[in-house]
C-alpha positions in Angstrom: 56.9 -116.4 -22.9 53.4 -115.0 -22.5 50.6 -115.6 -20.1 47.1 -114.4 -19.3 46.3 -113.3 -15.7 43.3 -111.8 -14.0 43.4 -108.2 -12.9 41.4 -108.8 -9.8 40.7 -105.2 -8.8 38.8 -104.7 -12.1 37.8 -108.3 -12.6 39.1 -108.0 -16.1 41.7 -110.0 -18.1 45.1 -108.5 -17.8 47.5 -109.9 -20.5 51.1 -110.0 -19.6 53.9 -110.1 -22.1 57.5 -111.0 -21.0 60.9 -110.9 -22.7 62.7 -114.1 -23.2 65.1 -113.4 -20.3 62.3 -112.3 -18.0 63.8 -108.8 -17.6 60.9 -106.9 -19.2 57.2 -107.4 -18.4 54.3 -105.5 -19.9 50.6 -105.7 -18.7 47.7 -104.6 -21.0 44.0 -104.3 -20.2 42.0 -104.8 -23.4 38.7 -104.0 -21.5 40.1 -100.6 -20.4 40.9 -99.0 -23.7 43.4 -101.6 -24.7 46.0 -99.7 -22.7 49.3 -100.5 -21.1 49.0 -100.4 -17.3 52.4 -101.8 -16.2 55.9 -101.9 -17.6 58.6 -103.4 -15.4 62.3 -103.8 -16.0 64.0 -106.3 -13.7 61.0 -106.1 -11.3 61.0 -102.3 -11.1 57.9 -100.5 -12.2 58.2 -97.6 -14.7 54.5 -96.9 -15.5 52.5 -94.7 -13.2 49.1 -96.4 -12.5 46.2 -95.2 -10.3 43.8 -98.1 -9.3 41.2 -95.6 -8.2 41.2 -93.9 -11.6 41.0 -97.3 -13.3 38.0 -98.2 -11.3 36.2 -95.0 -12.1 34.1 -94.0 -15.1 36.5 -91.1 -15.8 38.9 -91.2 -18.7 42.1 -92.9 -17.8 44.7 -90.6 -16.2 47.4 -93.3 -15.8 49.0 -96.1 -17.7 49.2 -95.4 -21.5 45.9 -94.4 -23.0 45.4 -94.7 -26.7 44.3 -91.5 -28.4 41.9 -91.7 -31.3 40.4 -90.0 -33.3 41.6 -86.8 -31.6 44.6 -85.8 -29.4 44.0 -83.3 -26.6 40.9 -81.3 -25.9 38.7 -79.8 -28.6 37.1 -76.4 -28.3 33.8 -76.7 -26.5 34.3 -80.5 -26.7 32.9 -80.7 -30.2 34.3 -82.0 -33.4 33.4 -80.2 -36.7 32.9 -82.7 -39.5 31.1 -81.8 -42.8 29.4 -78.8 -41.2 28.1 -80.6 -38.2 29.4 -80.4 -34.6 29.8 -83.8 -32.9 30.4 -84.3 -29.2 33.9 -85.5 -28.6 35.6 -86.2 -25.2 39.2 -85.2 -24.5 41.6 -87.5 -26.3 38.8 -89.2 -28.2 36.9 -92.5 -28.1 39.4 -95.3 -27.9 40.6 -94.9 -24.4 37.4 -96.1 -22.7 36.3 -98.8 -25.1 36.6 -102.5 -24.8 39.2 -103.8 -27.4 38.8 -107.1 -29.0 41.6 -109.6 -28.5 42.7 -110.9 -31.9 45.7 -113.0 -31.0 48.5 -113.5 -28.4 51.5 -115.6 -28.4 55.2 -116.0 -28.6 57.4 -116.1 -31.8 60.8 -115.5 -33.1 60.3 -111.8 -32.7 59.1 -112.0 -29.1 55.9 -112.1 -27.1 52.9 -110.3 -28.7 49.3 -109.2 -28.3 47.0 -108.0 -31.1 43.9 -106.0 -30.3 41.2 -104.3 -32.4 38.8 -101.4 -31.9 36.1 -100.9 -34.5 33.3 -98.4 -35.1 29.7 -99.0 -34.0 26.5 -97.1 -33.5 27.9 -95.6 -30.3 31.1 -94.2 -31.9 29.2 -92.9 -34.9 27.4 -90.4 -32.6 30.7 -88.6 -32.1 32.7 -89.7 -35.2 30.6 -90.4 -38.3 32.9 -92.9 -40.0 33.3 -96.6 -40.2 36.8 -97.5 -39.1 39.1 -100.1 -37.6 42.2 -99.6 -35.4 44.5 -102.5 -34.7 47.3 -102.5 -32.2 50.1 -105.0 -31.8 52.0 -104.9 -28.5 55.3 -106.7 -28.8 58.2 -107.2 -26.5 61.5 -107.8 -28.3 64.8 -107.6 -26.4 64.7 -104.6 -24.0 61.9 -102.7 -25.8 58.2 -102.6 -26.0 56.8 -101.9 -29.5 53.3 -100.8 -30.4 52.5 -101.3 -34.1 49.4 -99.6 -35.3 47.1 -99.8 -38.3 44.3 -97.3 -38.9 41.7 -98.2 -41.5 39.0 -96.1 -43.1 36.1 -98.4 -43.9 33.8 -95.6 -44.9 32.9 -94.5 -48.4 34.3 -91.0 -47.9 37.6 -89.5 -46.7 38.2 -89.8 -43.0 40.1 -87.0 -41.1 41.5 -87.8 -37.6 44.5 -87.6 -35.3 46.1 -90.3 -33.1 48.7 -90.7 -30.4 49.6 -92.2 -27.0 49.7 -90.8 -23.5 52.2 -92.8 -21.4 52.6 -91.9 -17.8 56.1 -92.6 -16.3 57.1 -92.6 -12.7 59.7 -89.9 -11.7 61.3 -89.1 -8.4 61.0 -85.3 -9.0 60.3 -83.1 -12.0 63.1 -80.8 -10.9 65.6 -83.7 -11.3 64.3 -84.8 -14.6 66.2 -83.8 -17.8 64.6 -84.3 -21.2 66.4 -85.1 -24.4 64.6 -83.6 -27.4 64.8 -84.0 -31.2 62.4 -81.3 -32.3 62.2 -78.1 -34.2 60.2 -75.9 -31.8 59.0 -76.0 -28.2 56.0 -74.1 -26.8 55.7 -73.7 -23.0 52.2 -72.4 -22.1 53.1 -71.3 -18.6 55.9 -69.2 -20.0 53.9 -68.0 -23.0 57.0 -68.7 -25.0 57.7 -70.4 -28.4 61.4 -71.1 -29.1 63.7 -73.4 -31.0 63.8 -76.7 -29.2 67.0 -77.3 -27.3 68.7 -80.8 -27.3 68.4 -80.9 -23.5 65.5 -79.4 -21.5 64.5 -78.8 -17.8 61.2 -77.3 -16.9 61.6 -73.8 -15.4 60.5 -74.5 -11.8 57.6 -72.2 -10.7 55.9 -74.3 -8.0 52.7 -74.6 -10.1 50.3 -77.5 -10.2 51.1 -78.7 -13.6 53.7 -78.3 -16.3 53.5 -78.8 -20.0 55.4 -78.3 -23.2 54.4 -79.0 -26.8 57.0 -79.8 -29.4 56.6 -79.7 -33.2 58.9 -80.9 -35.9 59.7 -84.0 -33.8 62.0 -86.6 -35.2 62.8 -90.1 -33.9 62.3 -89.9 -30.1 62.0 -88.0 -26.9 63.5 -89.2 -23.7 64.4 -88.3 -20.1 66.9 -89.1 -17.4 65.6 -88.9 -13.8 68.7 -88.1 -11.8 66.9 -88.9 -8.6 66.2 -92.6 -9.3 68.4 -93.3 -12.3 65.5 -94.1 -14.6 66.1 -93.6 -18.3 63.1 -93.7 -20.6 63.0 -93.3 -24.4 59.8 -93.1 -26.5 60.7 -93.5 -30.1 58.2 -93.1 -33.0 57.8 -93.3 -36.7 57.4 -90.2 -38.9 53.6 -90.2 -38.5 54.2 -88.4 -35.1 55.6 -85.0 -35.8 54.3 -83.6 -32.4 55.1 -84.6 -28.8 53.8 -83.3 -25.5 55.6 -83.3 -22.1 53.1 -83.0 -19.2 53.5 -83.5 -15.5 51.8 -82.9 -12.1 54.8 -82.9 -9.8 53.0 -83.9 -6.6 51.9 -87.2 -8.3 55.5 -88.0 -9.4 54.8 -88.7 -13.0 55.7 -87.2 -16.4 54.0 -88.0 -19.7 56.0 -88.3 -23.0 53.2 -88.2 -25.6 53.8 -88.8 -29.3 50.9 -87.1 -31.3 50.1 -87.0 -35.0 48.6 -83.5 -34.8 48.4 -80.7 -32.1 45.5 -80.3 -29.7 42.3 -79.0 -31.2 43.6 -79.6 -34.7 40.0 -79.9 -36.0 39.5 -76.3 -35.1 42.8 -74.6 -35.4 45.1 -76.7 -37.6 42.9 -78.9 -39.9 45.8 -79.2 -42.3 47.7 -81.3 -39.7 45.0 -84.0 -39.6 45.6 -87.3 -41.2 43.3 -88.0 -44.1 42.5 -91.5 -45.4 40.5 -92.0 -48.5 37.7 -94.6 -48.7 39.2 -98.1 -48.0 42.7 -96.7 -47.3 44.9 -97.6 -44.2 47.9 -96.2 -42.5 50.6 -97.9 -40.4 52.6 -96.3 -37.6 54.7 -97.4 -34.7 56.1 -96.3 -31.4 58.5 -98.1 -29.0 59.5 -97.7 -25.3 63.0 -98.4 -24.1 63.6 -98.3 -20.3 66.8 -98.6 -18.4 68.7 -97.6 -15.3 71.7 -95.3 -15.5 75.1 -96.8 -15.1 75.7 -94.5 -12.1 72.6 -95.8 -10.4 73.5 -99.4 -11.2 76.8 -98.9 -9.5 75.2 -97.4 -6.4 72.8 -100.3 -6.1 
């Protein structure tokens, strides 16, 4: 089934998608960057959301912001394109824009919502291209899929990066074990770069935030929270060879972020940027699978 509700705090439409058995529910706010703001399994919330942040003019720091045309922070918040420096906020332009609702409904392949974000005079001040980004959120079975199409509508090649920034509730970072499929992991707080293990726990230092960037990623990254039994997997297509883990332990969230390129790629790694020729398009996808461990199910 599908339905349209009103998100009364923001006085914006919140579109809710639900699985056929009612077990999985996803809520998306098109007017707030087209982002996911809730994902529930059997009534239990898995997405961290901060209403105060949603009400503010700040970039979203909860839910699942859409990252385009950059991932991460650029040096001095500027994007070098064709010899000109353009102002670019952290994680790009898509996360604060109003997305157009193209279609929503229910079909053989589940409930879906299609959204579109297109260039205009405002976006061209920071990113001098004509473009169109389309997302399709779809619930099928026990998973939420996000299908993407990136289109270059300019008459010249367009360079960019893209990704997602989902925030998931955790009971404690110290009890959260990550399952990785990557070639290398870099931990800034450790100043270390090593082969990525299959299982990973952050070295606990009692600091404000923790982060780790992985390269050579394949298929997925996931975690098991041994404190609440939550199991979360973010799977992705080959267009996402990078992934970031990030957490502020006192807020009880962790982010599993699939990225197409590393942070500040326009300055330090331009060869990792995606390039679309005039009129070309690119398709990509991610999915989120959430569950509760068998041990936690037995305890409940």
